[in-house]
N, C-alpha and C positions, 0 to 999 in steps of 0.2 A: 240682509244678513246683519246679525248683531255685531257690534264692534268687538265684543269680547271673543267671538268665535271666528273672527276674520284672521286668516293665516297669511303671513307674509312669505315671500320667496325664501328668505333666510330660514324661517321656521320649517318650511317644507324640506329644504336641503339638509337642515340639521336632523330632522326626524328620519330622513331616508338614508343617512349615512350609516354604514355598518358600525357596530360596536367595537370596542377595543379587542375583545376576545375573537371576534370574527376576523378582524384585520390581522391579528397575530397568527391565526390559523391559516389565512391566505398567504401570508409571507412565508410561513414554514412549508406550505405546500409548493409555493412558487420557487423558493430558493432553499438549497440544502444547507441551512445555517449551522446545524449541529455537526454534520460531517466536516464542514469548513472549519469549525472551531477545533475539532479533534485533530485535523491535519495541521492547522495552524499551531496548535500546542506541540505536535510532533516536531514541526520544523523549528520552533523556538527552543525546544529541548535539545535538538540536534546541534543547533548553532551555538547556544549559550549554556551548554551542559556544565562547563567548568564554573559558571557563576550561579546557576540555579540549584545544582545538586547540593544537598545539605552536608554531604561527606564525600570523600574520595571513594571511587567505586571499588577499589581493591584494598582499602584500609581494613585491617583485621583487628579484632579485639575479642579474644576467646572468652573473656569474662561475659560477653554479651551474646554468646552463641545461641541461636534460635530465640533471640529476644522477641517478645510478642509485639504486635502493633500497639499504637497509642491508646486504643480504646479498651484494652484488657485492664481489668481492675487491679489496683494495688491491694496487697493482703498483709496481714500482720505476720510477724516473724514466726509465730506458732503455727500458722496455716501453711507456710511455704512448703514443708515436706509433703503435703497432701495434694498440691496442685502443681502440675508440670510448669506452667507459664505464669505462675503467680508472682506478682511483684516485679515483673520484668517489662511491663508495658509503660509507654510514655517516652522513652528515650529515642525510639525510632518510629517514624510515622507509619510505615508499612512493615515494621519488624526487621529482623536481621536473619541472615542465613547461618548454617552450622559453623561457619568460620568467623562469625561476628561481623559480617559486612552488611552495610545498609542496603536493604532491598530497593528502596526508592531511589537512592543514588545510582545503583546499578541499572535500574530501568531507564532512568533519564540518560545516562551515558550510552545505554544500549540502543536508544533511539537514534543516536548518531551512526552507529554501526548499521542498523537496519535500513535507515534512509539512504545512506551512502551506497550500500550494496544494491538496493533496489534501483536507485537512479542510474548508477554506472552500468549495471547489467541490462536494464531496460533500454538504455541509450545504445549500447552495443548491439543488442538483439534487434532493436528497431532499425538501426542503420543497415545491418546485414539483411534483414527481412525486406526492408523497403527497396534496397538496391536489386535484390534477386527478384522481387515481385514485379517491379517496373520492367526489368529486362525480360522476364518470362512473358508478361502480358503484351509488351510492345513488339518484341521480335518474333515471338511464337516459334513454331516448328521445333528445331533441335534444341534451342535454348530453353523453350518452355518445357519440353519433355525432360531434359536433364534436371532442371530446377525442381520440377514437381516430383520426379521420382526420388530425388535427394530428400525432399521434404517428407514424402511418404515413408522412406526408410527411417528418417530421424524420428518421426512420430510413432513408428511401429516398435521402436526399442523402448523397453520399460525405463522411464526417466530416472527413478530412484536407483535402480540397479546400475545404470550407466554412470550416474553421478557418484555413487559410492566407489565404483571401480576407478574412476578418474581421480578422485580425492585420495584413495589408497595408493595409487601408483605415483601420482605427482606430489602428494603431500598436502597438508592443510594450510596452504598459503593463501594470502588474500586474493591474488590474481587468479589462482585456480578456482576459488569459490565463485568469483565474478564470472569466469568463463563457463562454469557449470550452470550458474543461474541464467546466463545469456542463452544457453542451449534450449532452455524451456520457453523462451519468448519469441524467437524468430520464426518458427514454422507457421504460427497463426497469422503473423504479420504478412508473410509471403502470400498466403491464400487471399487475404483481404485486399492487399494492394494489387495483386494480379487480377482479381475480379473487377476492381474499379478501373484498372488500366484497359482491360478488354472493352469496357463500355466507352471510356473517354476517347480512345484512339480512333473511334469511328465517327466522332463529331466533326462538324464542319470547320471549327477553328483549328483543329489539328491538321485537317487536310489543307487548309489555307497556309498553315505554317510550312508544310512540306512543299507546296507549290512555290512559296516565296524563297525556298532554298535553305531553310533552317536545318541545322544538323540534328542527328538523332539525339545527341546529348542535350542540346538546347530544348528540343521538343519534350524530352522526358522530364527534365528538371525545371523547365521554365513554363511549360504549358500543362503537362499531365500531373506532375507532383502537387501543385496547389489544389487540384481537384480532388485529390485523395487525402488531403491533410485533415479534414474533419473526421473522416473514418479512422485515420491513423491515430489522432489524438484520443478519440474515444476508446479504441482498442488498447492503446498504451495505458490509459488510466485504469481500465478494467484489469489489465495484467499486473498492475502493481501489487494488488492483494494476493494474487497467486504467487508472485515472486517472494513476497514476505513469508507466505506460508511455506514455500519450498525451502527457503533459508532456515526457517524455524524447524522444519522436519529434519533437515540435514544436521542442524545443531543438536536436536534431540537424539539422533542416531549416532552422534559422536563424530560426524564428518563435516561439521560446520566450522565457524571461527573457533579456534582452540581456546581453552581456558588459559589464563584468568580473564580474558576479554569478556565484558558483560553483554554478550549476545543473548537475546531473549530465548531462543531455542535451547541454548546451552544452559541457561538458568533453569528452565523447566526440567531438562534432563537431570541436572544436579539436584533439584528439589524433589524428584519423584520418590526418593527413598525416605523422605521425611514428611510424607503427607499426614501421618497420624500425629506427629509431635509438632510440626511446623508447616502447616498447610500453606501459609502465606508465601513461602519461598518459591513455590511453583505456581500458585494461583494468580498472583498479581502480574508476573510476566505473561502468563496466558491471557489474562484480561487485556493487557496492552496489545497483544497480537490481535485479539478478537475485535477490539474497537478500531484499530488501525485498518485492518482488512475490510471491516464493515463500512468505514468511512470512505475508503477509496472506491468500493463497489457502488455506494450511493452516488458519489460524484460521477463515476462513469455512466451510471444509468441516467443521471440528470443530463449530462452532456449529450448522450445519445438521443434522449427525448427532445432536447432543445435544437439539435442540429439536424435531426432526421426530418426531411421535408414531409414524409408520409405521416409523421406523428405530430407535426407542428400545429395542425388544425384542431387537435383535441386538447391542447394545453390551455 
């Protein structure tokens, strides 16, 4: 073999290594980096909204009502009477609403409201659903029948109608909205936890715990609950998007967090009458909802694929 054609081991390794594009594609398929960045940006906005937002969310300046986003062109004085948004771009990044409030500042502060409502309501719904699901699956008989019939009745009632009735009767208070959103999350958790508990309670380690004299409470929360945690985390992650959508729908219908709080659903409802003149008032809060829900759904799907033993072999 010629010296010039002789390949060393380092040359072979270097030639067989994937390129930068292939490695980037593999990382993006293996890890949900873009959804993580979106959720990370949401958390940063929620925690540091007072420092990140360019203006106060409720600061009004009627001289800037319906001011256009920064990319709208500046026009000469003679052209202004002929263009609705001419000469008003540049002061606000995403424009201003009909009261002259900064849309970007309201979206950033709205992230705090959205994330807080989602976390609190999901936590309450998960605690209630997990407790009921463990009890129904472990004790069975009367307990199982009562819990499952209660779950069936709850899911049979139209959620939006029930939520509107509760909010109208009790008022648009923060704890009322949290309770209404929690109602949407616990029935699915009950079914998932009950199904997992029915499988786990027949395993040998649970039988050994019973023989050793462990109490029902210890068996439920020490031996069975860790076995359902993977399913519970995945289900909770997938429900976050639904809770955010539910809060946005309630806000759009006028039954969510009341104005002037910068909730995303309320911002869309407020901007629907100005779609022709100031489309950005409703569009950008809707885009924030879309990206947030999509990111949480991607994270939930990724967690399910990673933790489900039936899918682990094809990853």
